[in-house]
N, C-alpha and C positions, 0 to 999 in steps of 0.2 A: 077373619075378614076385617079390613081396615074401615074406619069410619069414612063418611063422605068428605071429600076434599073440598075446601073452600075455593071459590072462584075469585081470582084476583081482579078486582074492579077498579075503575078510575078513582073512586073515593079512597080505596086502600092505597093507591099509588100516591095520590096527593097527600093523604094523611101520613104516609111513610116519610115524606119530605119534612114534616113538621118537627121532627126531632132536630134536624139540622137548622130549621128556622129558629128553634129555641136557643141555638148557640150564638145568638146576638151577644150574649154575655162573654163568649169566648174571644171575640175580637178585642174587647176591652182588656181581657186578661193577657192575651198573646202579645198585643202591641204595647201595653202600658203598665202591666203589673210590676215588673221589676223596676221600671222607670219610676213608678209611684213610690215604691218602698225606699229606693235610694235617694229620691228627691225630697219627699214630704215626710218621711218617717225616720230619716237620719240613720238608716241601716246600711252597713257596708255591703257592697255587691257580692263579695265572696260569702258572707254569712247568709244573706237572703237566698243566694243561689243554692247553698247547702240545705237550707230549710225547705225550699221548694223541691229540691231533689229528694230529700227524705220523704216528704209527703207523697211524691209521685212513686217512689220506690215501694212504699207501703201499699199503695193502690195496685202497683204492678204485681206484687207477690200475692195479693188477695184475688186477683182476677181469675187465675186458673181454678182456685178453690170455689169461687162463686160460679164459674162456668160448669164445673162438675156438679155442684149442688143444683144448679138450674136444670141440668139434664135429668136429674132424678127427683125433682120437686113434685112431680105428679104423684109420688108415693105418699104425700101428705094431703090432708083435707084442704089446707090453705092453697096448695098448688093445684089441686084438682078443681077448686072453685074458681080461682082467678087465672090459672095458667102457669106453666113453668117459667115463662119469661115475664109476664105481666105482674106476677106476684112481687118480683124484685123491684119493678118500677113503682109499685105502691109504697115502697119504703124509701126509695131513692128520691123521687120527685119532691115530696114535702121538705126533706132536708136540704136538697139542692137550692130550692127557692128561698127557704128561710135564712140560709147562711150567706148567700152571695153578697148582699150589701155590706155585711159586716167586715169583709175584706178591705173595704175602701174608707174606713174611718181612720183619719190621720192621728199622729202623735199619741198613739196608745203604747203601753209598755211592750217591749219586745216579746215577752211571754204570751201576750194576747194574740199576736199574729202567729206565733209558733203553735200554740194550742189549737187555734182555729184551723190552721192548715192541716195539722196532723189528725184532728178529729174527722175532718171532712174526707181525708184520704181513705177512711174506713167505709165510707158510704158511696162515694162516686163510682166505684167499680160496679155496683149493682146496676146502675143505669147504662154504663158503657157496654158491659157484657150482654145485657138484654138486647140493647139496640143492635148490636153486632150480629145477632142471630136471625133477625126478621127477614132479611133479604133471602137467605137460604130457606127459611121456614115457609115464606109465602110464594116464592117464584118456582116454577116448574121447568120452563123452557129457557133457552139462551136469550130469546127476545125479551121475556119478562125480567130476566136478571139484568139485561142491559137497561131496560126501562127503569127499574128500581135504582140501579147505580146512578143513572142520570138524574132521577128525582132527588136522590140524596145530595148530589152536587148542586142541583138547582136551589134546594133549600139552603145549602151552605153559602152559595153565591148571593142570594137575596139577603140572607142574614148579614153577610159581610158588607154589602152595599149600604143597607139601611143603618147599621150600627156605625159604620165609618162616617157617613154623611151626618148622622145625628151627633157624633162626637165633634165634628167640625162646628156644628151649630152650638153645642155646649161650650166649646172653646170661644166662639165669637161672643156669646152672651155673658158667660161667667169668667172667661179668661183661662188660658192654658197653664198659668202659673198659680192656680188656685186649687187647693186640695178638695174643696167643696164641689168643684165641677165634676170630679171623678165620682164622688159619692152620689150626686144627683143622677149622673148617667147610669150608675150601677143600679139604682132603684128603678129607674125607667126601664132599663133592659130586663130587669128581673121580672117585672110584671108581664112584659111581652113574652118572656120565656115560659112563664107559667101557662099562659094561654095556649101556646103551641104544644107544650108537653101534654096537656090534657087532650088536645085534638089527636096527637100521636097515639096516646094510650087507647083511645076509643076506635081508631081506624085500622090498627094492625091486628093480625091474627096469627095463630100458631098452627103448625102441621099436626094433624090428629095423631094421637098415640095408638098404636096397634092394640086393640083390646086384649088379645092373647098374650102379648108381651107384658102389658100392664098387670094382667092377672098373675103372671109368674112373679113379677116384682112384689106385688101385694102379698103373695103367699109366703114371702120371707118373713119369718117371725122374729128372728134375731137381728136387731139393728146394729150397725157398726159403731164401734167406739170412736173417740176423736182421733186416736192414733191410726186406727184402721182407715178412717176417712182421709187422713193426711196421706197415708200410703197410697190410697186410690188416686188422689190428686197428682202425686208424683208420678205414679204409673201412667196416668192419662197424659200427662205432659210429655213423658218420654215416648209414648206410643204415637202422639201427634207428630212430633218432629221426625219420627221414622218414616213418615209418608213422604216420598220423594217429591211429589208435586207441591207439597206444603213447604218443604225446605227451599225449593226454587222460588216459590211465591214469596217466602220471607226475605230472600236476598233482594228481590225487586221491591217489595213493600217497604222494608226497612231503609233502603236507599232513598226511596221517595219521601218517607216520613222524616228521616234525619235531615234531608235537604230542606224540607219545608219548615221543620222545627228550628233549624239553625237560622234560616232567613227570618222567621217570625220573632225569634228571641232577640236578635241584634238589629232588626230593621230600623227601629227608632234611633238607636245609637249610630248606625251607619249614615242615616240621613242627616242627623243633627251634627255629629262630630267629624265625619269623613267628608260629606258633601257640603257641610256648613249651611244647611237650609233651615227654615223655620219649622218647628215641630208640627204645625198645622198641615204642612205638606204631606206628612205621614198619612193622615186620614184622607186628604184629598186624593193622593195617588192611589191609596188602597181602594177607595170607592170607585175611582175611574177604572181601575183594573178589574174589579168585580163586575161593573156594568158590561164591559166588553166580554168578560168571561162567560156571560150567559150565552152570547152568540157562539163563542168557541165551544162551549159545552154542547150546544145543539149539534154542532158538526161532529163532535166526538161520539155522541150517542148514536148518530147515524153510522159513523165509521166503524165503531166497535161491533154494532149489530151486523154489519156487512162482512167484517173480517174477524178479528179476535183481539184479545187484550194485548198480545205481544206487539202487534202493529201499532196500536194506539200508544203504547208505552214508548216505543222507539221514536215516533214522531214527537211526542211530548218531551222526551229526554234530550234529543238532539237540539230541539228548539230552545230548551232551557239553557243548555251549554252555550249556545251562540249568544243568548241574551245576557248571560252572566259575564261574558267577555265585554259586552257593552257597559255593564256596571263597573267593571274593572277600569275601563277607559275613563268613565266619569270620575272615579275616585283618584285617578292619577293625573289626568289633564285639567280637571275643573274648568270646562269650557264656559263661556259667558251665558250660554243658554242651558245651563245645567238643570234648572228646575223643569223646563219643558221636556228636555230629553229624559229626565227621570220619569215623568208621567208616561211618556211614550214607552219606555222600557218596562215599567210596571204593568202597563196594559199588555205588552207583548209577552211578559213573563207569565201572565195568566193563561195564555195559549199553551205554554209548556206545562204549567202545573195542572191545568184542566185535563190534559191528556194523561199525565202520570196518575192522577187520582182516579180518573174514570177507569183506567185499565185495571187498577188494583181493586177497586170496589167491585167491578164486574167479575174479576177472576176469583175473588174470595168466595163468592156465592157458589162456585163450582167445587170448592175443596171438600165440603161434607159429602158431596156425591161420589167423589173419588174415594174418600174414606169409607163410604158405605160398601163399596165392592171389596174393600180390604177386610173390614170388620163385621159387616152385616148389620151395622147399627147406624142410627142417625145421631151424630154427636156435634150438632151446631154449637152447643154451649161450651164444650171443651175447646173447640177451635177459636171461638170468640174470646174465651178467657186467655188462652195461650197467646193469641194475637195481641191482645191488649197488654199482657204482661211484657212480651218482648218489645213491643212498641214503646211502652213507657220506660222500660229498663234502658234501652239504647238512647232514647231522646233525653232522658233524665241525666244519664252519664254525660251526654253531650252538653247539657246546660251547666252542669257542675264544672266541666272542663272549661267552658266559656268563662264562667265566673272567676275561676282561679287564674286563667291565662290573662284576663284583663286586669285582675288585681296585680299580677306579677309584672305587668308592663307599666304599672303606676297609675291605674285608673283613679280619678279623683271624684268622689261623690259630691253632690251639690255644686257642681261646677259647669259652666257653659263651654269650657274648652278642655281638651285632654292632651297629654303628652304625645309626641310624635310616635313613640313606640306603641302606644295604645291605638292610635289612628292606623298605623301600618297593620297591626294585628286584626283590627276590625275589617280592613280591606281584604286581607287574606282569607279570613273566616267567611266573609260574605260572598266571595267569588271563587277563589282557587279551591278551597276545601269542597264546596258543593259540586264543582266540576268533577273532581275525583270520585265523589260518592255516586253521582248519577252515572258515570262511566261504568262503574261496577254493576249497577242494575241493568244497564243496556247490554253488557256482556252476557248476563244471565238469561236474557230473553231467548237467546239462540240455543239454549239447552232445555228450555221449557216447551214441551210439545202439546200443550193444551189448546185445542181448537174446537170449533163447534162440531166438527166431524168426530173427533176422538171423544168428546163429551157424549155425543149421541151413542157411540159404541158402548161407553160405560153404562149409561142409563138402560140401554136395551139388555145388557148382560145382567144387571141387577134385577130387572123385571123378569127375565127368563129364569133366574135362580130362585126368586121369590115365588114363582109359580110352580116350583118343583123340578125345574130342569136340572140335569146332571152336569157337574163340572167337567166330566169326561167328554162332553159333547162340545166343548168350546172350539170356536173357529181359530185358525192361525192368526188372523188379523186381530181378533178380540184379545187373544192371549198376549200378543205383542203390545197392544195399547195398554192393557191392564198392567203388565209388568213394567212398562216404561213410566207410567204415571204413578204407580204405587211404589216402585223400587223393590218389589218382592216377587219371587216366583209365583206363578198363577196358582199352584197347588197350595201355597201358604195364604191365599186370600179367602174371602168369604167366611171369616171366623175361624179358619184353620191356623190359628196363631194365639199368642197370649196377650194380644193388644187390649182385649176386653177383660177387665178384672173379674176375679171370682165373685165379687159382690154384685155383679150384673147378672142378668138372666143367662140361662144356658146358651152357648153358641148356636148359631143357626147354620152351621156348616153342613153342606150336603156334598158328599163325595160321589 
């Protein structure tokens, strides 16, 4: 018999958004980190892009490992006391808060920045993997999943608004050409981030572990060696991507992430060097976009709850493509009212981005449910780890490619102007490339048949089998839905496969 399930209350929903509220630090990183290093630290764009990429790749390769460890952390006293997910937060939060201001100290030796970035890459995955599990851990119904996805975005929007406006204030008071400005902003954002991370920790909860399953795990006296653990991680990774619904989700998710990562990485360069506007416009336009983004998000929360993630993704994707064409026009024509049009387009772009992000956060919360009918297990940690791994891998390779392409076109560090070849490359990467990426994600939505109805079919089937129902009694509709979303014959589902490793408890298959 399972333990009593926690009720998802308003406090939990508000607290869940606090992790995104803590990302006030991320706005500074995404918009200004590469600019800071190339401008105030005299580091070449190709070198710092490579270091940032190496740091992110280390984090990426660690996330599946941490995800697998998290799923089995209840086997330890530490995990049973603080939770499979929260235990990892207890390690990650202090490090995250203690190191962030150190990134923004100018004129240090290059080895200082390299060491700091590489060391941090070993700890950051602990937080990202844990946070990625809680929507699936806490929510039970599509409506709850939609609400948590919405709260996640609300937190991100508020963080973006406040940090962007605060950055404008810091620029006005201390100057945008002063390295100390960035350090003071980093310290301020870091204190705010700590407050929200603590609130997040105390407001989220985990899905109870089946006592019977826990007893079987605890009965294992021989613990795996490092190589055996590594083999399990590789096996878990391979089994995750064998889930058809997850592969389709990844096509949509990576399209959305790579589009937003690309825009965030070169946004400052695009505004300063292509549109020839003051750097302060970056923060003003970002803040304005986030303000309207709150209203857009409210619309998408309602729309997603009434329809499904695919509909929301299509509206957001088509809108983004249309707006990117507007940015292309600004970069080519340079009209007299460029600054006003930029702010309008940034606001409009948040309508598109809000739809894409809402669709993906909502959809991801369903993936462990589909995996459960395939494996008979709850594996939120594995999917959070794999998700972060692929996300970081693709976006990091993207950042590296950006750095080398700009370097190849003659990018000049510590300069207020750039060669024509660099400007043309920035324009193409900011508009044409994202249009192609988004189009691929839109195409995938027509192959992904996850709806509220098919999810209900999956959950009812899982409940029926857990209560001792026979797989032989499956209805034709349920069989069709299960096979479509898992990508495997029905007879190979519910643990009748090798997707769960030998180190886990015995399969729960019931034929």
